[in-house]
BAKEKOL-743353 format. One line per 3 residues: number of its first residue (from 1); for each residue x, y, z of N, C-alpha, C, O, CB. Coordinates in steps of 0.1 Angstrom, whole numbers. Glycine has a CB too. Example, Ala and Ser with C-alpha at 12.3 -4.5 7.8 and 13.67 -1.06 7.14 Angstrom:
1 = 132,-57,78,123,-45,78,132,-33,78,142,-33,85,113,-45,90 ~ 128,-22,71,137,-11,71,129,0,79,134,11,80,141,-6,57 .
***
This chain:
1 = 881,1352,2099,877,1354,2085,862,1359,2084,854,1352,2090,879,1341,2076 ~ 860,1369,2077,847,1375,2076,841,1371,2062,847,1375,2052,846,1390,2078 ~ 831,1364,2062,825,1360,2049,811,1366,2048,803,1365,2057,824,1344,2047 .
4 = 808,1372,2037,795,1379,2035,786,1369,2028,789,1365,2016,797,1392,2026 ~ 775,1365,2034,766,1355,2029,754,1362,2022,743,1355,2021,762,1345,2039 ~ 755,1374,2018,744,1381,2011,742,1375,1998,751,1372,1990,747,1396,2010 .
7 = 729,1373,1995,725,1367,1982,717,1378,1974,711,1386,1980,717,1354,1983 ~ 717,1376,1961,710,1386,1953,695,1383,1954,690,1373,1958,714,1384,1938 ~ 687,1394,1952,673,1393,1954,666,1395,1940,671,1404,1932,668,1404,1964 .
10 = 656,1388,1938,648,1389,1925,635,1395,1929,628,1392,1939,646,1375,1918 ~ 631,1405,1921,618,1412,1923,610,1411,1910,615,1413,1899,620,1426,1927 ~ 597,1408,1912,588,1407,1901,577,1417,1904,571,1416,1915,583,1393,1899 .
13 = 573,1426,1895,563,1435,1898,550,1431,1891,550,1425,1881,567,1450,1894 ~ 539,1435,1898,526,1432,1892,518,1445,1890,515,1452,1899,518,1422,1902 ~ 516,1448,1877,509,1460,1874,497,1456,1866,497,1456,1853,518,1470,1866 .
16 = 485,1453,1872,473,1448,1865,469,1458,1855,468,1470,1857,462,1446,1875 ~ 466,1453,1843,461,1462,1832,446,1461,1831,439,1470,1826,467,1457,1819 ~ 440,1450,1837,426,1447,1835,419,1447,1849,425,1442,1858,424,1434,1827 .
19 = 407,1451,1849,399,1450,1861,395,1436,1864,395,1431,1875,386,1459,1861 ~ 391,1429,1853,387,1415,1854,398,1406,1849,404,1409,1838,374,1412,1847 ~ 401,1395,1855,412,1386,1851,406,1378,1839,394,1373,1840,417,1377,1862 .
22 = 414,1375,1829,410,1367,1818,411,1353,1821,422,1348,1825,417,1371,1805 ~ 401,1345,1818,401,1330,1821,406,1323,1808,402,1327,1797,387,1325,1825 ~ 415,1314,1810,420,1306,1799,413,1292,1799,413,1285,1808,435,1304,1801 .
25 = 406,1290,1788,399,1277,1786,404,1269,1774,400,1258,1772,384,1280,1785 ~ 412,1276,1766,417,1269,1753,430,1276,1749,434,1286,1754,406,1269,1742 ~ 436,1269,1739,448,1275,1733,445,1288,1726,454,1297,1725,455,1265,1724 .
28 = 433,1289,1721,429,1302,1714,429,1313,1724,433,1324,1721,414,1300,1708 ~ 425,1310,1737,425,1321,1747,440,1325,1750,443,1337,1752,419,1316,1760 ~ 449,1315,1751,463,1318,1753,468,1328,1742,474,1338,1744,471,1305,1753 .
31 = 465,1324,1729,469,1331,1718,464,1346,1718,471,1355,1716,464,1325,1705 ~ 451,1347,1722,445,1361,1722,452,1369,1733,453,1382,1732,430,1360,1725 ~ 455,1363,1744,462,1370,1755,476,1374,1752,480,1385,1754,461,1362,1768 .
34 = 483,1365,1746,498,1367,1744,501,1375,1732,511,1382,1732,505,1354,1743 ~ 493,1374,1721,497,1381,1709,500,1396,1711,510,1401,1705,486,1380,1699 ~ 492,1403,1718,495,1418,1720,508,1420,1728,513,1431,1729,484,1424,1727 .
37 = 514,1410,1735,526,1412,1742,538,1411,1734,549,1414,1739,526,1401,1753 ~ 537,1407,1721,549,1406,1712,551,1420,1706,541,1427,1703,547,1395,1702 ~ 563,1423,1703,566,1435,1696,563,1432,1681,568,1423,1675,582,1439,1697 .
40 = 554,1440,1676,548,1438,1662,559,1437,1652,559,1429,1643,538,1449,1659 ~ 569,1446,1653,580,1446,1643,591,1436,1645,600,1435,1636,586,1460,1643 ~ 590,1428,1655,601,1418,1657,595,1403,1658,603,1394,1657,608,1420,1669 .
43 = 582,1401,1659,577,1388,1660,579,1379,1648,580,1367,1650,561,1389,1663 ~ 582,1385,1637,584,1377,1625,599,1373,1623,602,1365,1614,579,1384,1613 ~ 608,1378,1631,622,1374,1629,629,1370,1642,641,1367,1641,629,1385,1622 .
46 = 623,1371,1653,629,1367,1666,620,1358,1673,608,1359,1673,632,1380,1674 ~ 627,1348,1680,619,1339,1688,618,1345,1703,628,1350,1708,625,1325,1688 ~ 607,1344,1709,605,1348,1723,599,1336,1730,591,1328,1725,595,1360,1724 .
49 = 603,1334,1743,598,1324,1751,591,1331,1763,597,1338,1770,609,1314,1756 ~ 578,1328,1765,570,1335,1775,563,1325,1783,560,1314,1779,561,1345,1769 ~ 559,1329,1795,552,1321,1804,539,1328,1809,541,1340,1814,560,1316,1816 .
52 = 528,1322,1808,515,1328,1814,514,1321,1828,515,1309,1829,503,1325,1805 ~ 511,1330,1838,509,1325,1851,494,1325,1854,487,1335,1851,516,1334,1862 ~ 489,1314,1859,475,1312,1862,472,1310,1876,480,1304,1883,469,1301,1853 .
55 = 460,1314,1881,456,1311,1894,448,1298,1894,447,1292,1884,447,1323,1900 ~ 442,1295,1905,434,1282,1907,422,1282,1898,417,1271,1895,430,1280,1921 ~ 417,1293,1893,405,1293,1884,409,1295,1870,401,1298,1861,396,1305,1888 .
58 = 422,1292,1866,427,1294,1853,426,1308,1848,424,1310,1836,420,1284,1843 ~ 426,1318,1857,427,1332,1853,441,1336,1852,449,1333,1860,418,1341,1863 ~ 444,1345,1842,457,1349,1839,461,1360,1850,455,1370,1851,459,1355,1825 .
61 = 472,1356,1857,478,1366,1866,487,1375,1859,489,1387,1864,485,1358,1878 ~ 493,1371,1849,503,1379,1841,511,1370,1832,509,1358,1832,511,1387,1850 ~ 521,1376,1826,530,1369,1818,544,1373,1821,547,1385,1825,527,1370,1802 .
64 = 554,1365,1818,568,1368,1820,576,1365,1807,574,1354,1802,574,1360,1832 ~ 584,1374,1803,593,1371,1792,605,1364,1797,612,1369,1805,597,1384,1784 ~ 606,1351,1793,617,1343,1799,630,1345,1790,641,1346,1796,613,1328,1798 .
67 = 629,1346,1777,640,1348,1769,636,1354,1755,625,1352,1750,649,1335,1767 ~ 646,1361,1750,644,1367,1736,656,1361,1728,668,1364,1732,644,1383,1736 ~ 653,1354,1717,664,1348,1710,667,1354,1697,665,1365,1694,661,1333,1709 .
70 = 671,1345,1688,674,1349,1674,664,1344,1664,652,1342,1668,688,1344,1670 ~ 668,1342,1652,659,1338,1642,654,1323,1644,642,1321,1641,666,1339,1628 ~ 663,1315,1648,659,1300,1648,658,1294,1662,654,1283,1664,669,1293,1641 .
73 = 661,1302,1673,661,1296,1686,661,1306,1697,664,1318,1695,672,1286,1688 ~ 656,1302,1708,657,1309,1721,659,1299,1732,656,1287,1730,645,1318,1723 ~ 663,1303,1744,665,1293,1754,653,1294,1765,647,1305,1766,678,1296,1761 .
76 = 652,1284,1772,642,1283,1783,648,1277,1795,648,1265,1796,629,1275,1778 ~ 653,1286,1804,659,1281,1816,649,1277,1826,641,1286,1831,669,1292,1822 ~ 648,1265,1830,638,1260,1839,638,1268,1852,628,1270,1858,640,1245,1842 .
79 = 650,1272,1857,651,1279,1870,644,1292,1869,638,1297,1878,666,1281,1873 ~ 645,1299,1857,639,1312,1856,624,1311,1855,616,1319,1860,644,1319,1843 ~ 619,1300,1848,605,1297,1847,599,1294,1861,589,1300,1865,602,1285,1838 .
82 = 606,1286,1869,601,1283,1882,601,1295,1892,593,1296,1900,609,1271,1888 ~ 611,1303,1890,612,1315,1898,600,1324,1895,594,1329,1905,625,1323,1894 ~ 596,1326,1883,584,1334,1880,572,1328,1886,563,1335,1891,583,1336,1864 .
85 = 571,1315,1885,559,1308,1891,558,1310,1906,548,1312,1911,560,1293,1888 ~ 570,1308,1913,570,1310,1927,567,1324,1931,559,1326,1941,583,1305,1933 ~ 572,1334,1924,570,1348,1928,556,1353,1926,552,1362,1932,580,1357,1921 .
88 = 549,1346,1916,535,1350,1914,525,1341,1920,513,1343,1919,533,1350,1899 ~ 530,1332,1928,521,1322,1935,512,1315,1925,500,1313,1928,512,1329,1946 ~ 517,1312,1913,509,1305,1903,505,1291,1907,513,1284,1913,517,1305,1890 .
91 = 494,1287,1902,489,1274,1904,492,1266,1892,494,1253,1892,474,1273,1908 ~ 492,1273,1880,495,1266,1868,503,1276,1859,502,1288,1860,482,1262,1861 ~ 510,1270,1849,518,1278,1839,514,1273,1825,511,1262,1823,533,1277,1842 .
94 = 515,1282,1816,514,1279,1802,527,1284,1796,530,1296,1796,501,1285,1795 ~ 535,1275,1789,547,1279,1783,544,1282,1768,537,1274,1762,558,1268,1784 ~ 550,1292,1763,547,1296,1749,559,1302,1742,567,1309,1748,535,1305,1748 .
97 = 560,1299,1729,570,1307,1721,566,1307,1707,558,1299,1702,584,1300,1722 ~ 571,1317,1700,567,1318,1686,577,1312,1676,588,1309,1680,565,1333,1682 ~ 572,1309,1664,581,1304,1654,581,1314,1643,572,1315,1635,576,1290,1648 .
100 = 592,1322,1641,592,1332,1631,591,1326,1617,587,1333,1608,605,1340,1632 ~ 594,1314,1615,593,1307,1602,579,1305,1598,576,1304,1586,600,1294,1602 ~ 570,1306,1608,556,1303,1605,552,1288,1605,540,1285,1604,552,1309,1591 .
103 = 562,1280,1607,560,1265,1607,553,1262,1620,558,1265,1631,573,1257,1606 ~ 541,1256,1620,533,1253,1632,537,1240,1638,533,1237,1649,519,1253,1628 ~ 545,1232,1631,550,1219,1637,561,1221,1647,570,1229,1645,554,1210,1626 .
106 = 560,1214,1659,571,1216,1669,584,1210,1664,584,1199,1658,566,1209,1682 ~ 595,1216,1667,608,1211,1663,612,1201,1673,605,1199,1684,618,1222,1662 ~ 623,1194,1671,628,1184,1680,632,1191,1693,629,1186,1704,641,1177,1674 .
109 = 637,1203,1693,640,1211,1705,628,1214,1712,628,1215,1725,648,1223,1701 ~ 617,1217,1705,604,1220,1712,599,1208,1720,595,1210,1731,593,1224,1702 ~ 601,1197,1714,596,1185,1721,605,1182,1733,600,1177,1743,597,1173,1711 .
112 = 618,1185,1732,627,1182,1743,624,1191,1755,623,1186,1766,642,1185,1739 ~ 622,1204,1753,619,1213,1764,605,1210,1770,603,1212,1782,619,1228,1759 ~ 596,1205,1762,583,1202,1767,584,1190,1777,577,1189,1787,573,1198,1756 .
115 = 593,1181,1774,595,1169,1783,600,1175,1796,603,1167,1805,605,1159,1777 .
***
């Protein structure tokens, strides 16, 4: 019996946009870095879940779109998040998503995924 043990391969590309890496020191820095990554015409009606990858100096290595959802929710698969972290050799991660409703308070689901 011949069994093929080939597994799928995941590839993540790094295309630096900046000569200097941006350092993250506060949530305001996260916001300033991530806001331009959202599609301007969809940020108000779709939820997106993104991850910022950081090096040991809290400099942004890049971001990864984990999921694009609907009006009220999106998913965050821990395996996909960890995959992005491992492929970028991240030392730290910042998880982020938008609330199209404009409500700044975390939902019950937000609290669950944070745990």
